[in-house]
N, CA, C and O atoms as a printed pandas DataFrame, in Angstrom:
     atom_number atom_name residue_name chain_id  residue_number  x_coord  y_coord  z_coord
0              1         N          UNK        A               1    0.840   -1.168    0.000
1              2        CA          UNK        A               1    0.000    0.000    0.000
2              3         C          UNK        A               1    0.896    1.245    0.000
3              4         O          UNK        A               1    1.982    1.248    0.580
4              5         N          UNK        A               2    0.418    2.287   -0.657
5              6        CA          UNK        A               2    1.140    3.556   -0.709
6              7         C          UNK        A               2    0.533    4.547    0.281
7              8         O          UNK        A               2   -0.512    4.290    0.879
8              9         N          UNK        A               3    1.202    5.668    0.438
9             10        CA          UNK        A               3    0.680    6.735    1.291
10            11         C          UNK        A               3   -0.675    7.207    0.750
11            12         O          UNK        A               3   -1.585    7.511    1.521
12            13         N          UNK        A               4   -0.800    7.264   -0.568
13            14        CA          UNK        A               4   -2.076    7.674   -1.166
14            15         C          UNK        A               4   -3.191    6.695   -0.794
15            16         O          UNK        A               4   -4.295    7.121   -0.452
16            17         N          UNK        A               5   -2.919    5.404   -0.855
17            18        CA          UNK        A               5   -3.919    4.412   -0.476
18            19         C          UNK        A               5   -4.313    4.543    0.984
19            20         O          UNK        A               5   -5.494    4.445    1.319
20            21         N          UNK        A               6   -3.341    4.761    1.854
21            22        CA          UNK        A               6   -3.620    4.956    3.275
22            23         C          UNK        A               6   -4.438    6.220    3.487
23            24         O          UNK        A               6   -5.372    6.233    4.289
24            25         N          UNK        A               7   -4.091    7.285    2.769
25            26        CA          UNK        A               7   -4.837    8.540    2.840
26            27         C          UNK        A               7   -6.303    8.316    2.452
27            28         O          UNK        A               7   -7.208    8.772    3.150
28            29         N          UNK        A               8   -6.531    7.622    1.350
29            30        CA          UNK        A               8   -7.906    7.371    0.889
30            31         C          UNK        A               8   -8.693    6.549    1.910
31            32         O          UNK        A               8   -9.865    6.825    2.164
32            33         N          UNK        A               9   -8.053    5.553    2.484
33            34        CA          UNK        A               9   -8.707    4.727    3.494
34            35         C          UNK        A               9   -8.999    5.553    4.755
35            36         O          UNK        A               9  -10.063    5.421    5.359
36            37         N          UNK        A              10   -8.059    6.391    5.137
37            38        CA          UNK        A              10   -8.220    7.269    6.303
38            39         C          UNK        A              10   -9.412    8.198    6.111
39            40         O          UNK        A              10  -10.254    8.330    6.998
40            41         N          UNK        A              11   -9.477    8.836    4.958
41            42        CA          UNK        A              11  -10.577    9.770    4.676
42            43         C          UNK        A              11  -11.918    9.044    4.690
43            44         O          UNK        A              11  -12.889    9.551    5.252
44            45         N          UNK        A              12  -11.981    7.870    4.082
45            46        CA          UNK        A              12  -13.234    7.103    4.071
46            47         C          UNK        A              12  -13.656    6.715    5.480
47            48         O          UNK        A              12  -14.845    6.747    5.798
48            49         N          UNK        A              13  -12.711    6.353    6.320
49            50        CA          UNK        A              13  -13.019    5.954    7.696
50            51         C          UNK        A              13  -13.447    7.161    8.534
51            52         O          UNK        A              13  -14.428    7.094    9.275
52            53         N          UNK        A              14  -12.711    8.254    8.410
53            54        CA          UNK        A              14  -12.969    9.441    9.221
54            55         C          UNK        A              14  -14.226   10.193    8.799
55            56         O          UNK        A              14  -14.722   11.042    9.539
56            57         N          UNK        A              15  -14.734    9.887    7.627
57            58        CA          UNK        A              15  -15.917   10.578    7.111
58            59         C          UNK        A              15  -17.078   10.529    8.097
59            60         O          UNK        A              15  -17.871   11.467    8.169
60            61         N          UNK        A              16  -17.180    9.465    8.839
61            62        CA          UNK        A              16  -18.288    9.305    9.789
62            63         C          UNK        A              16  -17.815    9.441   11.240
63            64         O          UNK        A              16  -18.592    9.222   12.170
64            65         N          UNK        A              17  -16.559    9.799   11.428
65            66        CA          UNK        A              17  -16.002    9.907   12.771
66            67         C          UNK        A              17  -15.847   11.358   13.245
67            68         O          UNK        A              17  -15.917   11.634   14.442
68            69         N          UNK        A              18  -15.639   12.269   12.310
69            70        CA          UNK        A              18  -15.398   13.663   12.670
70            71         C          UNK        A              18  -16.289   14.580   11.844
71            72         O          UNK        A              18  -16.889   14.152   10.858
72            73         N          UNK        A              19  -16.372   15.826   12.246
73            74        CA          UNK        A              19  -17.199   16.797   11.529
74            75         C          UNK        A              19  -16.704   16.967   10.098
75            76         O          UNK        A              19  -15.519   16.812    9.806
76            77         N          UNK        A              20  -17.632   17.285    9.230
77            78        CA          UNK        A              20  -17.306   17.451    7.818
78            79         C          UNK        A              20  -16.292   18.577    7.611
79            80         O          UNK        A              20  -15.378   18.448    6.797
80            81         N          UNK        A              21  -16.452   19.675    8.343
81            82        CA          UNK        A              21  -15.522   20.796    8.197
82            83         C          UNK        A              21  -14.115   20.410    8.661
83            84         O          UNK        A              21  -13.125   20.821    8.055
84            85         N          UNK        A              22  -14.030   19.633    9.720
85            86        CA          UNK        A              22  -12.724   19.170   10.210
86            87         C          UNK        A              22  -12.076   18.252    9.185
87            88         O          UNK        A              22  -10.878   18.352    8.920
88            89         N          UNK        A              23  -12.863   17.369    8.617
89            90        CA          UNK        A              23  -12.344   16.457    7.598
90            91         C          UNK        A              23  -11.863   17.231    6.373
91            92         O          UNK        A              23  -10.807   16.923    5.821
92            93         N          UNK        A              24  -12.624   18.223    5.950
93            94        CA          UNK        A              24  -12.224   19.007    4.777
94            95         C          UNK        A              24  -10.923   19.760    5.029
95            96         O          UNK        A              24  -10.071   19.843    4.145
96            97         N          UNK        A              25  -10.766   20.309    6.233
97            98        CA          UNK        A              25   -9.538   21.016    6.574
98            99         C          UNK        A              25   -8.355   20.040    6.577
99           100         O          UNK        A              25   -7.281   20.363    6.072
100          101         N          UNK        A              26   -8.553   18.863    7.140
101          102        CA          UNK        A              26   -7.495   17.844    7.166
102          103         C          UNK        A              26   -7.131   17.409    5.744
103          104         O          UNK        A              26   -5.952   17.274    5.417
104          105         N          UNK        A              27   -8.133   17.192    4.912
105          106        CA          UNK        A              27   -7.882   16.804    3.521
106          107         C          UNK        A              27   -7.098   17.889    2.789
107          108         O          UNK        A              27   -6.194   17.588    2.009
108          109         N          UNK        A              28   -7.441   19.140    3.041
109          110        CA          UNK        A              28   -6.756   20.253    2.394
110          111         C          UNK        A              28   -5.294   20.300    2.819
111          112         O          UNK        A              28   -4.406   20.491    1.988
112          113         N          UNK        A              29   -5.047   20.128    4.108
113          114        CA          UNK        A              29   -3.669   20.134    4.620
114          115         C          UNK        A              29   -2.872   18.985    4.007
115          116         O          UNK        A              29   -1.757   19.177    3.521
116          117         N          UNK        A              30   -3.456   17.795    4.037
117          118        CA          UNK        A              30   -2.742   16.620    3.522
118          119         C          UNK        A              30   -2.495   16.711    2.017
119          120         O          UNK        A              30   -1.409   16.378    1.543
120          121         N          UNK        A              31   -3.496   17.160    1.273
121          122        CA          UNK        A              31   -3.325   17.224   -0.181
122          123         C          UNK        A              31   -2.372   18.334   -0.607
123          124         O          UNK        A              31   -1.769   18.252   -1.677
124          125         N          UNK        A              32   -2.227   19.362    0.209
125          126        CA          UNK        A              32   -1.330   20.464   -0.139
126          127         C          UNK        A              32    0.109   20.241    0.321
127          128         O          UNK        A              32    1.050   20.657   -0.355
128          129         N          UNK        A              33    0.280   19.586    1.467
129          130        CA          UNK        A              33    1.609   19.553    2.071
130          131         C          UNK        A              33    2.197   18.156    2.277
131          132         O          UNK        A              33    3.396   18.024    2.524
132          133         N          UNK        A              34    1.382   17.129    2.181
133          134        CA          UNK        A              34    1.895   15.774    2.417
134          135         C          UNK        A              34    1.902   14.962    1.129
135          136         O          UNK        A              34    2.932   14.406    0.749
136          137         N          UNK        A              35    0.783   14.894    0.473
137          138        CA          UNK        A              35    0.687   14.056   -0.722
138          139         C          UNK        A              35    1.652   14.454   -1.847
139          140         O          UNK        A              35    2.197   13.568   -2.505
140          141         N          UNK        A              36    1.883   15.746   -2.093
141          142        CA          UNK        A              36    2.834   16.066   -3.173
142          143         C          UNK        A              36    4.219   15.437   -2.964
143          144         O          UNK        A              36    4.901   15.107   -3.934
144          145         N          UNK        A              37    4.622   15.277   -1.741
145          146        CA          UNK        A              37    5.947   14.718   -1.444
146          147         C          UNK        A              37    5.935   13.197   -1.305
147          148         O          UNK        A              37    6.895   12.526   -1.681
148          149         N          UNK        A              38    4.841   12.659   -0.762
149          150        CA          UNK        A              38    4.852   11.245   -0.351
150          151         C          UNK        A              38    3.815   10.367   -1.053
151          152         O          UNK        A              38    3.699    9.192   -0.703
152          153         N          UNK        A              39    3.075   10.867   -2.003
153          154        CA          UNK        A              39    1.916   10.170   -2.576
154          155         C          UNK        A              39    2.227    8.752   -3.061
155          156         O          UNK        A              39    1.449    7.833   -2.805
156          157         N          UNK        A              40    3.338    8.563   -3.750
157          158        CA          UNK        A              40    3.649    7.247   -4.317
158          159         C          UNK        A              40    4.558    6.409   -3.423
159          160         O          UNK        A              40    4.961    5.310   -3.805
160          161         N          UNK        A              41    4.880    6.916   -2.250
161          162        CA          UNK        A              41    5.795    6.206   -1.352
162          163         C          UNK        A              41    5.081    5.007   -0.741
163          164         O          UNK        A              41    3.997    5.138   -0.172
164          165         N          UNK        A              42    5.701    3.840   -0.866
165          166        CA          UNK        A              42    5.135    2.637   -0.253
166          167         C          UNK        A              42    5.307    2.723    1.256
167          168         O          UNK        A              42    6.320    3.223    1.746
168          169         N          UNK        A              43    4.311    2.233    1.989
169          170        CA          UNK        A              43    4.345    2.315    3.443
170          171         C          UNK        A              43    5.528    1.563    4.034
171          172         O          UNK        A              43    6.108    1.990    5.033
172          173         N          UNK        A              44    5.885    0.440    3.413
173          174        CA          UNK        A              44    7.021   -0.317    3.946
174          175         C          UNK        A              44    8.362    0.363    3.649
175          176         O          UNK        A              44    9.390   -0.050    4.186
176          177         N          UNK        A              45    8.365    1.388    2.812
177          178        CA          UNK        A              45    9.574    2.150    2.501
178          179         C          UNK        A              45    9.576    3.517    3.190
179          180         O          UNK        A              45   10.475    4.327    2.966
180          181         N          UNK        A              46    8.584    3.763    4.014
181          182        CA          UNK        A              46    8.452    5.041    4.709
182          183         C          UNK        A              46    9.338    5.015    5.950
183          184         O          UNK        A              46    8.914    4.610    7.032
184          185         N          UNK        A              47   10.564    5.452    5.767
185          186        CA          UNK        A              47   11.545    5.374    6.849
186          187         C          UNK        A              47   11.857    6.757    7.407
187          188         O          UNK        A              47   11.317    7.767    6.955
188          189         N          UNK        A              48   12.724    6.777    8.380
189          190        CA          UNK        A              48   13.095    8.017    9.058
190          191         C          UNK        A              48   13.711    9.025    8.088
191          192         O          UNK        A              48   13.417   10.218    8.166
192          193         N          UNK        A              49   14.551    8.560    7.190
193          194        CA          UNK        A              49   15.206    9.458    6.234
194          195         C          UNK        A              49   14.181   10.125    5.312
195          196         O          UNK        A              49   14.279   11.319    5.032
196          197         N          UNK        A              50   13.219    9.365    4.850
197          198        CA          UNK        A              50   12.177    9.909    3.975
198          199         C          UNK        A              50   11.361   10.971    4.694
199          200         O          UNK        A              50   11.110   12.047    4.151
200          201         N          UNK        A              51   10.947   10.664    5.919
201          202        CA          UNK        A              51   10.142   11.615    6.680
202          203         C          UNK        A              51   10.966   12.830    7.099
203          204         O          UNK        A              51   10.429   13.932    7.213
204          205         N          UNK        A              52   12.244   12.642    7.325
205          206        CA          UNK        A              52   13.119   13.760    7.649
206          207         C          UNK        A              52   13.214   14.707    6.450
207          208         O          UNK        A              52   13.184   15.927    6.614
208          209         N          UNK        A              53   13.328   14.153    5.271
209          210        CA          UNK        A              53   13.355   14.966    4.052
210          211         C          UNK        A              53   12.050   15.714    3.852
211          212         O          UNK        A              53   12.051   16.886    3.477
212          213         N          UNK        A              54   10.925   15.031    4.105
213          214        CA          UNK        A              54    9.615   15.680    4.005
214          215         C          UNK        A              54    9.529   16.832    5.000
215          216         O          UNK        A              54    9.070   17.923    4.661
216          217         N          UNK        A              55    9.970   16.586    6.216
217          218        CA          UNK        A              55    9.890   17.620    7.250
218          219         C          UNK        A              55   10.752   18.819    6.872
219          220         O          UNK        A              55   10.355   19.962    7.099
220          221         N          UNK        A              56   11.910   18.575    6.307
221          222        CA          UNK        A              56   12.791   19.664    5.881
222          223         C          UNK        A              56   12.123   20.499    4.796
223          224         O          UNK        A              56   12.248   21.724    4.788
224          225         N          UNK        A              57   11.416   19.843    3.881
225          226        CA          UNK        A              57   10.693   20.558    2.826
226          227         C          UNK        A              57    9.645   21.484    3.425
227          228         O          UNK        A              57    9.504   22.631    3.001
228          229         N          UNK        A              58    8.911   20.981    4.412
229          230        CA          UNK        A              58    7.893   21.798    5.080
230          231         C          UNK        A              58    8.559   22.933    5.851
231          232         O          UNK        A              58    8.059   24.057    5.865
232          233         N          UNK        A              59    9.678   22.639    6.488
233          234        CA          UNK        A              59   10.406   23.645    7.267
234          235         C          UNK        A              59   10.800   24.835    6.403
235          236         O          UNK        A              59   10.789   25.975    6.866
236          237         N          UNK        A              60   11.143   24.573    5.164
237          238        CA          UNK        A              60   11.610   25.631    4.264
238          239         C          UNK        A              60   10.479   26.468    3.675
239          240         O          UNK        A              60   10.739   27.517    3.086
240          241         N          UNK        A              61    9.250   26.034    3.819
241          242        CA          UNK        A              61    8.119   26.800    3.301
242          243         C          UNK        A              61    7.850   28.004    4.208
243          244         O          UNK        A              61    8.018   27.926    5.425
244          245         N          UNK        A              62    7.434   29.108    3.603
245          246        CA          UNK        A              62    7.154   30.310    4.408
246          247         C          UNK        A              62    5.788   30.214    5.113
247          248         O          UNK        A              62    4.855   30.944    4.779
248          249         N          UNK        A              63    5.691   29.321    6.070
249          250        CA          UNK        A              63    4.455   29.085    6.810
250          251         C          UNK        A              63    4.678   29.408    8.278
251          252         O          UNK        A              63    5.808   29.387    8.766
252          253         N          UNK        A              64    3.608   29.703    8.964
253          254        CA          UNK        A              64    3.730   29.959   10.400
254          255         C          UNK        A              64    4.038   28.656   11.125
255          256         O          UNK        A              64    3.777   27.566   10.615
256          257         N          UNK        A              65    4.593   28.787   12.312
257          258        CA          UNK        A              65    4.918   27.605   13.105
258          259         C          UNK        A              65    3.653   26.815   13.442
259          260         O          UNK        A              65    3.690   25.586   13.505
260          261         N          UNK        A              66    2.555   27.499   13.655
261          262        CA          UNK        A              66    1.289   26.825   13.955
262          263         C          UNK        A              66    0.825   25.997   12.763
263          264         O          UNK        A              66    0.360   24.871   12.935
264          265         N          UNK        A              67    0.943   26.539   11.572
265          266        CA          UNK        A              67    0.560   25.801   10.363
266          267         C          UNK        A              67    1.436   24.572   10.191
267          268         O          UNK        A              67    0.942   23.495    9.856
268          269         N          UNK        A              68    2.726   24.727   10.417
269          270        CA          UNK        A              68    3.638   23.588   10.297
270          271         C          UNK        A              68    3.289   22.500   11.312
271          272         O          UNK        A              68    3.327   21.312   10.991
272          273         N          UNK        A              69    2.953   22.904   12.519
273          274        CA          UNK        A              69    2.554   21.933   13.539
274          275         C          UNK        A              69    1.253   21.227   13.145
275          276         O          UNK        A              69    1.097   20.032   13.397
276          277         N          UNK        A              70    0.331   21.954   12.534
277          278        CA          UNK        A              70   -0.925   21.341   12.081
278          279         C          UNK        A              70   -0.684   20.339   10.956
279          280         O          UNK        A              70   -1.331   19.293   10.903
280          281         N          UNK        A              71    0.230   20.653   10.074
281          282        CA          UNK        A              71    0.588   19.731    8.992
282          283         C          UNK        A              71    1.177   18.454    9.590
283          284         O          UNK        A              71    0.800   17.348    9.201
284          285         N          UNK        A              72    2.088   18.610   10.519
285          286        CA          UNK        A              72    2.714   17.468   11.191
286          287         C          UNK        A              72    1.650   16.615   11.881
287          288         O          UNK        A              72    1.673   15.388   11.780
288          289         N          UNK        A              73    0.726   17.261   12.577
289          290        CA          UNK        A              73   -0.333   16.534   13.296
290          291         C          UNK        A              73   -1.227   15.764   12.339
291          292         O          UNK        A              73   -1.647   14.648   12.646
292          293         N          UNK        A              74   -1.524   16.343   11.188
293          294        CA          UNK        A              74   -2.369   15.659   10.208
294          295         C          UNK        A              74   -1.685   14.398    9.686
295          296         O          UNK        A              74   -2.310   13.342    9.594
296          297         N          UNK        A              75   -0.410   14.507    9.348
297          298        CA          UNK        A              75    0.321   13.325    8.875
298          299         C          UNK        A              75    0.441   12.286    9.985
299          300         O          UNK        A              75    0.292   11.090    9.738
300          301         N          UNK        A              76    0.708   12.738   11.196
301          302        CA          UNK        A              76    0.801   11.805   12.322
302          303         C          UNK        A              76   -0.514   11.045   12.509
303          304         O          UNK        A              76   -0.502    9.849   12.802
304          305         N          UNK        A              77   -1.638   11.727   12.343
305          306        CA          UNK        A              77   -2.942   11.067   12.472
306          307         C          UNK        A              77   -3.130    9.978   11.425
307          308         O          UNK        A              77   -3.623    8.893   11.730
308          309         N          UNK        A              78   -2.739   10.268   10.201
309          310        CA          UNK        A              78   -2.859    9.270    9.130
310          311         C          UNK        A              78   -1.962    8.070    9.423
311          312         O          UNK        A              78   -2.382    6.923    9.266
312          313         N          UNK        A              79   -0.732    8.336    9.847
313          314        CA          UNK        A              79    0.185    7.229   10.128
314          315         C          UNK        A              79   -0.245    6.431   11.359
315          316         O          UNK        A              79   -0.077    5.212   11.392
316          317         N          UNK        A              80   -0.792    7.099   12.362
317          318        CA          UNK        A              80   -1.334    6.383   13.524
318          319         C          UNK        A              80   -2.507    5.499   13.108
319          320         O          UNK        A              80   -2.667    4.390   13.618
320          321         N          UNK        A              81   -3.318    5.990   12.188
321          322        CA          UNK        A              81   -4.416    5.199   11.627
322          323         C          UNK        A              81   -3.852    3.948   10.948
323          324         O          UNK        A              81   -4.388    2.851   11.102
324          325         N          UNK        A              82   -2.765    4.130   10.195
325          326        CA          UNK        A              82   -2.128    2.997    9.524
326          327         C          UNK        A              82   -1.607    1.964   10.503
327          328         O          UNK        A              82   -1.695    0.764   10.243
328          329         N          UNK        A              83   -1.065    2.415   11.627
329          330        CA          UNK        A              83   -0.589    1.485   12.655
330          331         C          UNK        A              83   -1.776    0.779   13.299
331          332         O          UNK        A              83   -1.746   -0.433   13.512
332          333         N          UNK        A              84   -2.810    1.537   13.603
333          334        CA          UNK        A              84   -4.004    0.975   14.262
334          335         C          UNK        A              84   -4.634   -0.137   13.431
335          336         O          UNK        A              84   -5.062   -1.159   13.967
336          337         N          UNK        A              85   -4.687    0.070   12.124
337          338        CA          UNK        A              85   -5.315   -0.918   11.258
338          339         C          UNK        A              85   -4.292   -1.822   10.561
339          340         O          UNK        A              85   -4.579   -2.442    9.537
340          341         N          UNK        A              86   -3.102   -1.876   11.141
341          342        CA          UNK        A              86   -2.048   -2.828   10.779
342          343         C          UNK        A              86   -1.552   -2.728    9.338
343          344         O          UNK        A              86   -1.152   -3.726    8.739
344          345         N          UNK        A              87   -1.583   -1.529    8.795
345          346        CA          UNK        A              87   -0.935   -1.291    7.507
346          347         C          UNK        A              87    0.543   -0.984    7.722
347          348         O          UNK        A              87    1.367   -1.140    6.821
348          349         N          UNK        A              88    0.856   -0.545    8.934
349          350        CA          UNK        A              88    2.225   -0.248    9.343
350          351         C          UNK        A              88    2.475   -0.896   10.700
351          352         O          UNK        A              88    1.572   -0.973   11.533
352          353         N          UNK        A              89    3.689   -1.355   10.916
353          354        CA          UNK        A              89    4.033   -1.869   12.247
354          355         C          UNK        A              89    4.234   -0.710   13.209
355          356         O          UNK        A              89    3.825   -0.766   14.369
356          357         N          UNK        A              90    4.867    0.335   12.709
357          358        CA          UNK        A              90    5.092    1.562   13.473
358          359         C          UNK        A              90    5.469    2.634   12.455
359          360         O          UNK        A              90    5.662    2.351   11.273
360          361         N          UNK        A              91    5.568    3.854   12.935
361          362        CA          UNK        A              91    6.048    4.899   12.034
362          363         C          UNK        A              91    7.053    5.778   12.779
363          364         O          UNK        A              91    6.906    6.024   13.976
364          365         N          UNK        A              92    8.061    6.241   12.068
365          366        CA          UNK        A              92    9.139    6.982   12.713
366          367         C          UNK        A              92    8.883    8.481   12.868
367          368         O          UNK        A              92    9.778    9.213   13.292
368          369         N          UNK        A              93    7.694    8.945   12.536
369          370        CA          UNK        A              93    7.427   10.383   12.596
370          371         C          UNK        A              93    7.593   10.928   14.011
371          372         O          UNK        A              93    8.088   12.039   14.202
372          373         N          UNK        A              94    7.180   10.142   14.997
373          374        CA          UNK        A              94    7.305   10.606   16.378
374          375         C          UNK        A              94    8.764   10.765   16.799
375          376         O          UNK        A              94    9.073   11.578   17.671
376          377         N          UNK        A              95    9.655   10.000   16.188
377          378        CA          UNK        A              95   11.081   10.140   16.497
378          379         C          UNK        A              95   11.604   11.505   16.045
379          380         O          UNK        A              95   12.496   12.078   16.669
380          381         N          UNK        A              96   11.038   12.011   14.956
381          382        CA          UNK        A              96   11.471   13.310   14.449
382          383         C          UNK        A              96   11.015   14.444   15.355
383          384         O          UNK        A              96   11.733   15.427   15.540
384          385         N          UNK        A              97    9.849   14.308   15.904
385          386        CA          UNK        A              97    9.302   15.379   16.722
386          387         C          UNK        A              97    8.658   16.456   15.866
387          388         O          UNK        A              97    8.952   16.590   14.678
388          389         N          UNK        A              98    7.788   17.210   16.486
389          390        CA          UNK        A              98    7.051   18.252   15.790
390          391         C          UNK        A              98    7.959   19.457   15.549
391          392         O          UNK        A              98    9.087   19.506   16.041
392          393         N          UNK        A              99    7.462   20.405   14.801
393          394        CA          UNK        A              99    8.197   21.626   14.508
394          395         C          UNK        A              99    8.291   22.482   15.765
395          396         O          UNK        A              99    7.381   22.485   16.594
396          397         N          UNK        A             100    9.383   23.198   15.899
397          398        CA          UNK        A             100    9.560   24.097   17.038
398          399         C          UNK        A             100    9.977   25.472   16.520
399          400         O          UNK        A             100   10.596   25.596   15.464
400          401         N          UNK        A             101    9.627   26.485   17.280
401          402        CA          UNK        A             101    9.996   27.850   16.949
402          403         C          UNK        A             101   11.268   28.179   17.720
403          404         O          UNK        A             101   11.245   28.316   18.943
404          405         N          UNK        A             102   12.355   28.303   17.010
405          406        CA          UNK        A             102   13.643   28.556   17.652
406          407         C          UNK        A             102   13.697   29.938   18.298
407          408         O          UNK        A             102   14.534   30.186   19.166
408          409         N          UNK        A             103   12.816   30.828   17.883
409          410        CA          UNK        A             103   12.844   32.192   18.396
410          411         C          UNK        A             103   11.742   32.476   19.404
411          412         O          UNK        A             103   11.560   33.618   19.827
412          413         N          UNK        A             104   11.021   31.458   19.783
413          414        CA          UNK        A             104    9.937   31.655   20.750
414          415         C          UNK        A             104   10.534   31.995   22.108
415          416         O          UNK        A             104   11.480   31.361   22.578
416          417         N          UNK        A             105    9.956   33.004   22.713
417          418        CA          UNK        A             105   10.430   33.352   24.052
418          419         C          UNK        A             105    9.629   32.546   25.059
419          420         O          UNK        A             105    8.417   32.375   24.930
420          421         N          UNK        A             106   10.320   32.069   26.038
421          422        CA          UNK        A             106    9.663   31.291   27.079
422          423         C          UNK        A             106    9.281   32.237   28.201
423          424         O          UNK        A             106   10.133   32.935   28.750
424          425         N          UNK        A             107    8.017   32.259   28.538
425          426        CA          UNK        A             107    7.598   33.193   29.583
426          427         C          UNK        A             107    8.285   32.877   30.902
427          428         O          UNK        A             107    8.478   31.719   31.273
428          429         N          UNK        A             108    8.641   33.940   31.586
429          430        CA          UNK        A             108    9.294   33.760   32.866
430          431         C          UNK        A             108    8.251   33.356   33.897
431          432         O          UNK        A             108    7.165   33.933   33.958
432          433         N          UNK        A             109    8.583   32.383   34.687
433          434        CA          UNK        A             109    7.657   31.893   35.702
434          435         C          UNK        A             109    7.854   32.698   36.974
435          436         O          UNK        A             109    8.975   32.864   37.457
436          437         N          UNK        A             110    6.745   33.195   37.508
437          438        CA          UNK        A             110    6.806   33.932   38.757
438          439         C          UNK        A             110    6.667   32.962   39.921
439          440         O          UNK        A             110    5.775   32.113   39.935
440          441         N          UNK        A             111    7.551   33.098   40.887
441          442        CA          UNK        A             111    7.516   32.266   42.073
442          443         C          UNK        A             111    7.242   33.145   43.290
443          444         O          UNK        A             111    7.580   34.328   43.318
444          445         N          UNK        A             112    6.630   32.538   44.277
445          446        CA          UNK        A             112    6.491   33.225   45.559
446          447         C          UNK        A             112    7.861   33.301   46.219
447          448         O          UNK        A             112    8.623   32.335   46.227
448          449         N          UNK        A             113    8.149   34.459   46.763
449          450        CA          UNK        A             113    9.334   34.550   47.611
450          451         C          UNK        A             113    8.875   34.189   49.024
451          452         O          UNK        A             113    7.677   34.068   49.278
452          453         N          UNK        A             114    9.813   34.021   49.925
453          454        CA          UNK        A             114    9.458   33.706   51.309
454          455         C          UNK        A             114    8.642   34.843   51.915
455          456         O          UNK        A             114    7.686   34.595   52.651
456          457         N          UNK        A             115    9.011   36.088   51.611
457          458        CA          UNK        A             115    8.257   37.234   52.135
458          459         C          UNK        A             115    6.833   37.273   51.571
459          460         O          UNK        A             115    5.886   37.568   52.300
460          461         N          UNK        A             116    6.679   36.972   50.266
461          462        CA          UNK        A             116    5.343   36.928   49.667
462          463         C          UNK        A             116    4.483   35.879   50.363
463          464         O          UNK        A             116    3.308   36.115   50.645
464          465         N          UNK        A             117    5.069   34.733   50.633
465          466        CA          UNK        A             117    4.328   33.655   51.275
466          467         C          UNK        A             117    3.902   34.054   52.685
467          468         O          UNK        A             117    2.777   33.773   53.099
468          469         N          UNK        A             118    4.795   34.708   53.422
469          470        CA          UNK        A             118    4.460   35.152   54.777
470          471         C          UNK        A             118    3.327   36.168   54.753
471          472         O          UNK        A             118    2.441   36.126   55.607
472          473         N          UNK        A             119    3.344   37.077   53.789
473          474        CA          UNK        A             119    2.256   38.054   53.654
474          475         C          UNK        A             119    0.937   37.343   53.345
475          476         O          UNK        A             119   -0.102   37.679   53.914
476          477         N          UNK        A             120    0.983   36.385   52.465
477          478        CA          UNK        A             120   -0.220   35.640   52.108
478          479         C          UNK        A             120   -0.794   34.910   53.320
479          480         O          UNK        A             120   -1.999   34.951   53.567
480          481         N          UNK        A             121    0.073   34.247   54.067
481          482        CA          UNK        A             121   -0.373   33.498   55.254
482          483         C          UNK        A             121   -0.975   34.446   56.286
483          484         O          UNK        A             121   -1.974   34.114   56.924
484          485         N          UNK        A             122   -0.384   35.605   56.453
485          486        CA          UNK        A             122   -0.903   36.579   57.425
486          487         C          UNK        A             122   -2.300   37.040   57.029
487          488         O          UNK        A             122   -3.188   37.122   57.878
488          489         N          UNK        A             123   -2.499   37.335   55.772
489          490        CA          UNK        A             123   -3.816   37.768   55.297
490          491         C          UNK        A             123   -4.816   36.616   55.408
491          492         O          UNK        A             123   -5.952   36.823   55.833
492          493         N          UNK        A             124   -4.406   35.422   55.035
493          494        CA          UNK        A             124   -5.300   34.268   55.136
494          495         C          UNK        A             124   -5.688   34.004   56.589
495          496         O          UNK        A             124   -6.839   33.668   56.872
496          497         N          UNK        A             125   -4.752   34.149   57.496
497          498        CA          UNK        A             125   -5.033   33.930   58.925
498          499         C          UNK        A             125   -6.053   34.959   59.426
499          500         O          UNK        A             125   -6.995   34.604   60.134
500          501         N          UNK        A             126   -5.866   36.246   59.057
501          502        CA          UNK        A             126   -6.808   37.298   59.461
502          503         C          UNK        A             126   -8.194   37.013   58.909
503          504         O          UNK        A             126   -9.191   37.186   59.609
504          505         N          UNK        A             127   -8.262   36.580   57.664
505          506        CA          UNK        A             127   -9.546   36.265   57.033
506          507         C          UNK        A             127  -10.211   35.116   57.754
507          508         O          UNK        A             127  -11.415   35.161   58.003
508          509         N          UNK        A             128   -9.459   34.089   58.094
509          510        CA          UNK        A             128  -10.008   32.918   58.781
510          511         C          UNK        A             128  -10.486   33.287   60.180
511          512         O          UNK        A             128  -11.523   32.793   60.623
512          513         N          UNK        A             129   -9.756   34.140   60.881
513          514        CA          UNK        A             129  -10.143   34.554   62.223
514          515         C          UNK        A             129  -11.443   35.346   62.207
515          516         O          UNK        A             129  -12.258   35.219   63.121
516          517         N          UNK        A             130  -11.642   36.161   61.180
517          518        CA          UNK        A             130  -12.873   36.950   61.053
518          519         C          UNK        A             130  -14.088   36.058   60.809
519          520         O          UNK        A             130  -15.195   36.379   61.242
520          521         N          UNK        A             131  -13.882   34.956   60.126
521          522        CA          UNK        A             131  -14.994   34.060   59.748
522          523         C          UNK        A             131  -15.405   33.157   60.912
523          524         O          UNK        A             131  -16.495   32.585   60.872
524          525         N          UNK        A             132  -14.584   33.012   61.933
525          526        CA          UNK        A             132  -14.947   32.126   63.044
526          527         C          UNK        A             132  -15.535   32.858   64.205
527          528         O          UNK        A             132  -15.887   32.241   65.210
């Protein structure tokens, strides 16, 4: 079976499992970003190197990080479907990992200081004393 055959089987199965609009969006993503690269690839030849090349192609497209992550998720869903229905023993896409934004800033986490905690406890104690 090829990726195209798995895609067709996936779409036929999901037709009654998810909303029509969700299915159409998934089909659009897969037909635009996955099938052009992998359509004729046999499932038993779908290895880490092939998927790495596909991922690099997507990486080079001028798309937002969210769009790239959605593309990755759509392909992962199809391949998970293939594993579930025993068309594949496993797939190496999870080994590659999803797309990441190298320039994303990580929000700083605010922690209580010891003084903040003491102030909180004092206010909580006063509140509790008033209620009793």
